[in-house]
N, C-alpha and C positions, 0 to 999 in steps of 0.2 A: 795647688792654689786652686781655691774654690771658685768657678765662674758664676756670674750673675747677670742679670739685666740682659741686654741686645746679644752680649757676646756669647751667653748661654743659649740663646734661641738660634745663633749664629751656627755654633758648632754641633746642636741637635739637627740642624737641617742639613748640614754637609754629610753628618753620620747616616741620616735617613736615605740620602741620595747615593751614597755608597752601597748600603744594603740594597737598595732597588736594582742597582747595576748588577750585583753579585747574584740577586736573585734571578734575574732575567738571564744572565750568562747561564746559570744551573739549569733553568728550564730549557734554553735553546740546546744544550748538551742532550739533556733527555729527550728532548722532541726528535733529536737528529742520530740517536742511538738506534742499531740495527732492530732492536726489539720494537721500539715505537714505530718506525718505519714499516716494518713487515705488518704491525697491527693495522696500520693506514692501508697497506695495500690490502690485506684481509677485508677491510671495511668496503672498499671499493669494489673487490671480487664480488662481495656479499650483496652488493647493491646491484651488481650487474646480474648475478643469478636471479635476485628478486624481480627484477625487471623483465627478464626471460620468461619467469614464471607469470607476470602480469600479462605480457604479451600472448601466452599461451590460453590464459583464462580470459581474456579479453576484458579485464576489470581492474580499477585501481591504476591506471597506465599515468594519468595525469599526476597523481601524487607521488608515484615512484620515480617519475622523470624528474620532478622537482628535487627528491631526495639525492638521486644519482649525480644531477648537477653540482648540488652542494658537495658532495664526497669527492668530485673530480676536481672542485676549486682548492682544493689543498695543495700548498706550494710543492709538496713532494710528489705529487702524482705525475709520473712520466708521460711523455706524449705518445708512447705506444699504448698504454692504458687510456690516455683520452680520446685517441683515435677510434678505439673500440667503443668507449662510452658515448661518443656522438653519434656513432654508427647505430647503437642501441637505442639512442634516443629517437632517431629517425624510425626506426622500427617500431618504438612506441607510439610515435605520431601515426604511423601507418596502419597499426592496430585500431587507433581512435578512429581513423578514416574508414576503415572499414566497418567499423561498428556504426557509424553514422551513416554510411551508403546503405548498409542493409536496413536500417530504420526508414530511409528514404523508399527504398525498394517495397517496404510493406506499408508504405503510405502513412507512415507516421510521422508528426510535426517533428523536424529537426532545427537545430541551429545552422543554417547556411553559412553565416560568418565564420563560425568555429570550423565547419567543413572545410572551408577554403583556407583558413589557417593552418590546419594541418599541413596542406599542401606545401606553403610556403615553409614551414617548420622542417619539414622533410628535406628541401632543397637546402635550406640554411645548416643542418645540422650535417647532411652528408658532405656540404662544402667544406665545413669546419675540420671534418675525418679526413677528408683528402688533403688539406693543407697542413696536416702533421703525420700524415702516415707515411713514414719513411720507408717502410718494408712492404708497402702496397698491399697489405692485408685485405683491405675493405676497398679500395677503390673499384674494382669490377662490380662489387655488390652495390655501392653507392651509385654508380652510374645507371646500372639497371633500375634502380629504386626510382631516380630521377626520371628516367625514360617513361615510367608508367604514368607519371603526372603532368608530361609536357603539355598536353592540351589543357589541363586543368588549371596550369599557372594563368593561361590566358582566359579561362572560364572565371577565376576569380577577379582577374583585373577587370574584366567586362562587367561582372555583376555589380562591383562598386562604381564603376563608371556610369551604370545606368542610372544610378542614384545621384550623380554627381558628387560622389565622394572621392574627390581628387587625391587627397593624402593617403587614403586607404587603398586605392588602385594603383597608385604607382609602384609600391614595392614589387607587385605581381609582374608588371611590364618590365621594371629594372631587372628583377631577377631572370626573366626569360631572355632578355638580351646579355647579361653578363653569362649567362651559360649556353649561349647558341653555340652551335657546331662551326667550324673552321668553313665550311662550304656554304654556309648561310642559310636559314631557313627562308622559304618563300614568303613569309610574312613579316620579315624582320623590320622592313620599311614601316609598314603599318604599325606595328607594335611600338617602334620609336617614335613615330607620329603621336600614338597616345600617351606615351611616357611624357612627352614634351608639352603636350597640351595639359596633362595632369599638373605639371611642374609650374606652368604659366598660370594655370587656375587655382592653383594653391600657394601663389606668391612665393614659390621656391625656387629662385634663379640658378642653384646649383644643381637642382633637379632637371631643369631646362637644358643647362649645357652638357649635362651627362650623355644625352642621345641625340641632341638636336642636328649634330653633323650628319649622323646616321640617317637621320629622317629626310634632311635635305637632299642626300646623295640618292636616295631610293625611292622617295615617293615622286609622284607625278609632277610634271612641272607647273601645274597650277597651284599646287600646295606649297611651292617653295618660298614664294615672296612672304607669304605670312609666317612660315617658320623661320626666316632669316629675320623679319620683324621680332620675333619672339627672342632671338638670339641678342638681338642688339639691344632690347629693352632689358635683358637679363645682364648684359655687360654694364649697362647702366647701373642698375642696382647692385652690382658687385664692385661697382668703382673703377671699371676698366675702360676707361674713356678712350684709350689708344685704339682697343679692339674694336669698340663701338664706331669709332670714326672710320676704321677701316672698312667695316661692314657697311656703312653708309655709304661709302666712295663705290664699292663693290655692287651695292645693291641698285644705285643708279644706273650702272651700265647694263647689268643683268636684267632689271625688272623696271624699265623706262616708264611703263603705265601704272606703277604702283606708287602712290604718293608719299608713302611714310618716308622713304630714304631721300629723296629729293628735298622734301621739304624741311626735315631736320638738318640736312646738309646746308642748305640755303641759310637756314636759321644760324647754325654754328658758324658758318662764314660770316654772316652780318654781326653777330655777337664777338666775335673775335678780329675785326678789322680785317677781314679779307674778301672784301667785296670784289677786288678784281678776279681773284680765283672763282668765285661764284658767277660772276658775269661771264666770264671765259667758258667755264662749263656749261651754263644755260646756253651760250650762243651756239656752242658744239651741238648741242642736244636738239637745239631749233633748227640746226642745219638738216638735220636727219629726220626730224619729225616736226615740221612748222605747224601742223594744226593742233598741237597739244595746247589747251588752254592754261595748264598748271605751269608752263615754262613763261609763258607771257604775264602769268601772274606774278612769277618770281620776279621778272624785270621790272615790273611795277614796284614790287617791294624795295629792290634795291636803288630804284629811282627816289621813292619816297624817303627812303632811309638817307638818302644823301641830298635831300632837299631840292631834289630835280623835279619840280612839280608838274611842268608841261610834258615832260618825258613820262611821267608816271601817269598822266591822264592818257597819253597816247598808247602805252602799253597796256593799260586798263580796258581800253576801248578794244585792243586786239584780242584780249582775253575775252571781253564780253561778247565779241562778234561771234566767237566759236562756243562759248557758254553763258547765255544771256542771264542767267539766275546766279552767277557766282558771286556771292554776297560780299566776299573779300575783295574782290576786284571794284565792285560797286563802291565799297566803302573807301578804297584807296583814291578812286576818282573824287569822291565827294570831298575827303579832307584835303586832297592836293589843291582843288578850287578854294575851299574855306582858307587854308593857309596862304593863297596868291593873295587874298583878300587884304591880309596883314600888311603887305609891301606896297599895295595899290593906293595912289594917293588921290586919284579920280573918284569922287562920289558915284559918278554914273557907271564907269567901269566897275567899281566894287559891287554895285547892284546886279550887273550882268553876272558876274562871277557867282553872286548867291543864288540868281535864278538858275545858272546852270548847276550848281551843287544840289539844288533842290530835290531834282528827279533821282538822282542816284541814291541821296540820303534817306529819301521816303521809301525808297525800294528797299534798302537795308532794313528799315523798320518793319516794312511788310514781310520780308523773309526771315528776319529773327525777332518777332514782337517781345520776347522776354528779355532780351538783351538791352534793357533801357540806359544802362551806362554806356553802351557803344554809340548808340544815335541819339540818345536824349540832348545832351549839350549842344551837338551839331547843329540839330533842328532847332533848338532854342535860338540859337545864334541867327538861323537862316530866317525863322519866322519873325525875329525883333527887326532885322535890318529889312526885310521886305514888307514890313508893317501889316502882318498878316494876323490881324487882332484875334479872332476866334481860335486859331490854330495856337497862336502864341500864348492865349490864356490857358488853353488845354495842356499844352507841354509844360507849361509852368506850373501848373498844379501836380502834373504827372510827376515830374521831377522833385518837387517838394513832398511828396507822399513817398517817392523812393527814398529820398535822404533820410526822413523821418523812420522808414522800416530799416535803413542801414544803421543809423543811432541806436535803435533798439536792440539790434542784433549785436552790436559793438559794446553795449553799456553806455549808461549815463555819463555825461561828461567828456565823451570821445567824440570829436567833430571828425566829420567825414568831407575832406576836400573835392569837390567836383572835378572831374577829370577832364582836361583839355585835349584837343585832337592828338597832338603830338605825344603827350603823357599817356593816352589812352593807348598809343601804338605799341609800347611794349607789352602790355598786359593783353592787347590783342593777339599779337605774336606767340605769346605763351598759351594762349587759348587754342590758337590755330594750329601750332606745332606740336601741341599736346604735352608740353613741358609743364 
């Protein structure tokens, strides 16, 4: 029967599909035949021979390296041949390194980045060779080749570090650390520190986490708090909140004078309704070090957060007696006094509270003049209720100007709500605690 229309097209498609499968099977059989495999092996061996010639002549190494790697990528290439191939690639890089060093010795201009890249490539190729060299044919040679450039790895990392090229410097330090001996190089701690700093400045938390523990263990005590902070911040970026919290709790005990751990832990407790834990920890820390202003500030924050304004003022005063220019404690005191006016029925007593709030809030303005949103509305209330005409007019104009600027930034038609004392508290905490 003669097929036509869509049925004809369907059976043609089926026939073509079967033909393609048959061709693929035939090609696979041909490629796996001993003759073809021998030809491929001969091709790789030929490339190895060409590579040895390039090493001897000192020219064409980069091109033959690329060709050799392409030939090694064939699926039929055995690990034994690959081990030799990677070792040979390392020798090609060594040959290029020799040529660049000779030019430097002759005072010719050279590509310093390329020179150091050969060092990194030598390490990379020799490690690849070792990983598949089951008969250990090249392991000793690879080890000796790496030993020639141990110091050059650090040289390459520091070369990029001096130019703040963090992403380019990191691989050198990372390679140095990954290939260190079991008895530990004397500079391992410093190199781990450099690698961690590179990861931090390059916004790469995985790079930070790879060597930060080594840096913390081996670096001097004075460097450890900042390194632990880097680790904590990287945990946040990686979404590991459990480890982040553990680092904060450990850091509070180990580095009591380093604010990052304590402030972030207190913020965590306040955000998660664990004020009792925060108060308990702060009280225990104050018992051991009652002169640390930061602990008194934390108590003022817990009090303000819980609406205990008299206690907040008292704790703020304790902080300010130890650190008179602590802008956050000044703000807490001023805001507590203003919040107390909301529940005060007596006009005369309200006026007393406004007068008491005036000094700390004006001091906040003096210490942080650019932070209009922080002190603008509180001072507006104070000047208004104390009938301070000229100051009220000045702050009113300032707030209007600031509001117009906000609207311009956010686009037409978008209103910006003035921020009251307690509403401001949330964003103030965010800013203070670096979140």
